[in-house]
C-alpha positions in Angstrom: -8.8 37.9 24.9 -7.8 36.4 21.6 -9.4 33.1 20.9 -7.9 30.4 18.7 -10.2 28.5 16.4 -9.1 24.9 16.0 -10.3 22.5 13.3 -13.4 20.5 14.0 -12.9 16.9 14.7 -14.2 15.9 11.3 -12.1 18.3 9.3 -9.0 17.7 11.4 -9.5 13.9 11.3 -9.3 13.8 7.5 -6.4 16.2 7.5 -4.5 14.2 10.1 -5.0 11.0 8.0 -3.3 12.7 5.0 -0.5 14.3 7.1 0.3 10.9 8.6 0.6 9.2 5.3 3.8 9.0 3.2 4.2 11.9 0.9 5.6 10.5 -2.4 5.9 11.6 -6.0 3.0 10.9 -8.4 4.6 9.5 -11.6 2.7 7.4 -14.2 -0.3 6.9 -11.9 1.7 5.6 -9.0 2.9 7.1 -5.7 6.7 6.4 -5.7 9.8 7.4 -3.6 12.3 9.8 -5.0 15.1 8.0 -6.9 17.6 9.4 -4.4 15.5 8.3 -1.4 15.8 11.8 0.0 12.9 13.8 1.6 12.5 17.3 2.8 10.3 18.8 5.6 7.3 21.0 4.9 6.8 23.4 7.9 3.8 25.0 9.5 4.7 28.7 9.3 2.4 29.5 12.2 4.2 27.2 14.6 7.5 26.4 12.8 6.8 22.8 13.4 7.2 20.1 10.8 4.0 19.0 9.2 5.3 16.1 7.1 8.3 14.7 5.2 7.9 14.9 1.4 9.8 12.9 -1.2 12.4 15.2 -2.8 12.2 14.8 -6.5 15.4 15.5 -8.6 16.6 15.3 -12.1 16.0 11.5 -12.5 12.5 11.8 -11.2 11.7 14.6 -13.6 13.0 12.4 -16.4 10.8 9.6 -15.3 7.8 11.9 -15.1 8.4 13.3 -18.6 8.8 9.9 -20.1 5.4 8.9 -18.5 3.8 12.1 -19.7 5.1 11.6 -23.2 3.9 8.0 -23.3 0.5 9.0 -22.0 0.3 11.7 -24.6 1.5 9.7 -27.6 0.0 6.3 -26.9 -2.3 6.8 -24.0 -6.0 7.6 -24.2 -6.1 11.2 -23.0 -5.3 13.2 -26.2 -7.5 11.0 -28.3 -10.3 10.7 -25.8 -13.7 11.8 -26.9 -14.4 15.4 -25.7 -17.4 14.3 -23.8 -15.4 11.7 -21.9 -12.6 14.1 -21.0 -15.3 16.6 -20.0 -16.9 14.0 -17.6 -13.6 13.2 -15.9 -12.6 16.9 -15.4 -16.1 17.8 -14.1 -15.9 14.9 -11.7 -12.5 16.2 -10.5 -14.1 19.6 -9.8 -16.9 17.8 -7.8 -14.3 15.9 -5.8 -12.5 19.2 -4.9 -15.7 20.5 -3.5 -16.5 17.3 -1.7 -13.1 17.5 0.0 -13.1 21.3 0.4 -12.7 21.4 4.2 -9.7 19.1 4.2 -8.1 20.9 1.3 -8.7 24.3 3.0 -7.1 23.1 6.2 -4.1 21.7 4.3 -3.7 25.0 2.6 -3.9 26.9 5.8 -1.5 24.6 7.7 1.1 24.5 4.9 0.7 28.1 3.6 -0.3 30.1 6.7 -3.4 31.8 5.2 -6.6 31.8 7.3 -8.6 28.7 6.7 -11.6 30.9 6.2 -10.0 32.5 3.2 -9.0 29.1 1.6 -12.6 27.9 2.1 -14.2 30.9 0.3 -11.5 31.6 -2.3 -8.8 29.0 -3.1 -10.8 25.8 -3.0 -14.1 26.8 -4.6 -12.3 28.8 -7.3 -10.2 25.8 -8.2 -13.3 23.6 -8.4 -15.0 26.2 -10.5 -12.1 26.4 -13.0 -12.3 22.6 -13.5 -16.0 22.8 -14.1 -15.5 25.8 -16.5 -12.7 24.2 -18.4 -14.6 20.9 -18.6 -17.5 22.8 -20.2 -15.1 24.5 -22.7 -13.8 21.1 -24.0 -16.7 20.8 -26.5 -16.1 24.3 -27.9 -12.5 23.7 -29.0 -13.2 23.8 -32.7 -11.3 25.1 -35.7 -12.5 27.3 -38.5 -12.7 27.5 -42.3 -10.6 30.4 -43.6 -11.5 32.2 -46.9 -8.3 32.5 -48.9 -7.5 34.4 -52.1 -4.3 35.1 -54.0 -3.9 38.1 -56.2 -1.1 36.3 -58.1 -3.6 33.5 -59.1 -6.8 35.3 -60.1 -9.9 33.1 -59.8 -8.1 30.2 -58.1 -10.0 28.4 -55.3 -8.3 27.3 -52.1 -9.4 25.4 -49.1 -7.8 26.5 -45.8 -8.7 25.7 -42.2 -7.4 25.8 -38.7 -7.3 22.8 -36.4 -6.8 23.0 -32.7 -4.5 20.3 -31.3 -2.9 19.8 -27.9 0.7 21.0 -27.5 2.0 17.8 -25.9 3.8 17.6 -22.6 3.5 20.7 -20.4 5.8 21.4 -17.5 4.4 23.6 -14.7 6.4 25.4 -12.0 4.2 27.0 -9.4 4.6 29.2 -6.3 3.7 29.1 -2.6 1.1 31.8 -2.3 -1.9 30.0 -3.9 -0.5 26.4 -4.0 -3.7 24.7 -5.2 -5.4 27.4 -7.1 -2.5 28.4 -9.3 -1.1 24.9 -9.9 -4.4 23.0 -10.5 -7.0 25.7 -11.3 -5.1 28.4 -13.2 -2.6 26.2 -15.0 -3.5 22.5 -15.0 -7.2 22.7 -15.8 -6.8 24.3 -19.2 -3.9 22.1 -20.1 -5.9 19.0 -19.4 -9.0 20.2 -21.1 -7.0 20.7 -24.3 -5.7 17.1 -24.2 -2.2 17.8 -22.9 -0.3 15.8 -20.3 1.4 17.6 -17.3 4.5 17.4 -15.2 4.2 19.7 -12.2 6.9 20.9 -9.8 5.1 22.7 -7.0 6.8 25.0 -4.6 8.8 23.1 -2.1 7.4 25.4 0.6 3.8 24.3 0.1 3.5 20.8 -1.5 0.7 19.3 0.5 -2.6 20.4 -1.1 -1.5 19.6 -4.6 -0.4 16.1 -3.4 -3.9 15.6 -2.0 -5.3 16.9 -5.3 -3.2 14.2 -7.0 -5.1 11.5 -5.0 -8.4 13.1 -6.1 -7.3 13.2 -9.7 -6.7 9.5 -9.7 -10.0 8.9 -8.0 -11.7 11.0 -10.7 -10.3 8.7 -13.4 -7.3 10.6 -14.8 -5.3 8.0 -16.7 -1.8 7.1 -15.6 0.9 9.6 -16.8 -1.5 12.4 -17.6 -0.8 14.2 -14.3 2.6 13.8 -12.7 3.6 15.7 -9.5 7.2 16.0 -8.5 7.9 18.1 -5.4 11.5 19.3 -5.3 13.8 22.3 -5.5 14.3 24.7 -8.4 18.0 24.1 -8.7 17.6 20.5 -9.9 14.0 19.5 -10.4 12.8 22.9 -11.7 15.9 23.4 -13.9 15.6 20.0 -15.4 11.9 20.5 -16.2 12.7 23.8 -17.9 15.5 22.5 -20.0 14.1 19.0 -20.8 14.1 18.5 -24.6 10.9 16.4 -24.5 8.8 19.1 -22.7 6.8 21.1 -25.3 5.6 24.0 -23.1 6.4 25.6 -19.7 3.9 27.3 -17.5 5.5 29.4 -14.7 4.4 31.7 -12.0 7.0 33.1 -9.7 9.9 35.6 -9.3 11.5 37.6 -12.1 14.8 36.0 -11.3 13.5 32.5 -11.7 11.6 33.5 -14.8 14.8 34.7 -16.5 16.5 31.4 -15.6 13.6 29.5 -17.2 13.8 31.6 -20.4 17.5 30.9 -20.7 16.9 27.1 -20.2 14.1 27.1 -22.8 16.3 29.0 -25.3 19.2 26.6 -24.8 17.0 23.4 -25.2 14.2 23.1 -27.7 12.9 26.6 -27.7 9.7 25.4 -26.0 6.7 27.7 -25.8 
């Protein structure tokens, strides 16, 4: 006989609290409704039942998020924060991911369909580990002095050096298969460590764990506008993020077809990285 393992009361209790709360967009440090007022349902693939209604971000919401990210980058504290302070916040965020590992793993399982045991030993601890790792790397982001000579000017002396600086506003578009690990760990952690600000459009199929992550990011002390999360669909939110002239870089994991569309949008806008 096949047995079904249900969440323990403790784990299920915290997951239930989050599922019952309103799922809004994270823009400029605040949880807000979509400009259109629209929502979409995220579905448990095991039962095909609705888990929650999520605010459906669109073009106007991406614009609001990019404005917030640009303001946070240009005039906010993040890009000019002392490395040790940025390190402290990101390390604390890694700690909070571990402290809430059971809840995050259950959200990943309910929304994504993978066994909760897999999320507990892979997705969640790896995400936390990447934040701890990138936090440690912050103090190693140094430039170099470059020896320079010019055969056209014999005996001349030059002083050349490299300087590592954040790119600016980074747009991230991520898939459904590792919703938290790819969005937060593989893409966002390095962006934040370098001093960039982020606008994330997660997969509309699996938005829950990254929204809970957004709550933890605010708890860790991430300043307003540094992390913006706008669930929505590729045809409007994703397309606008890719083509937005004030986004400096795009990080994308997904299908070849979508990747081609992003490359075209990038080429037609500001040729972002």
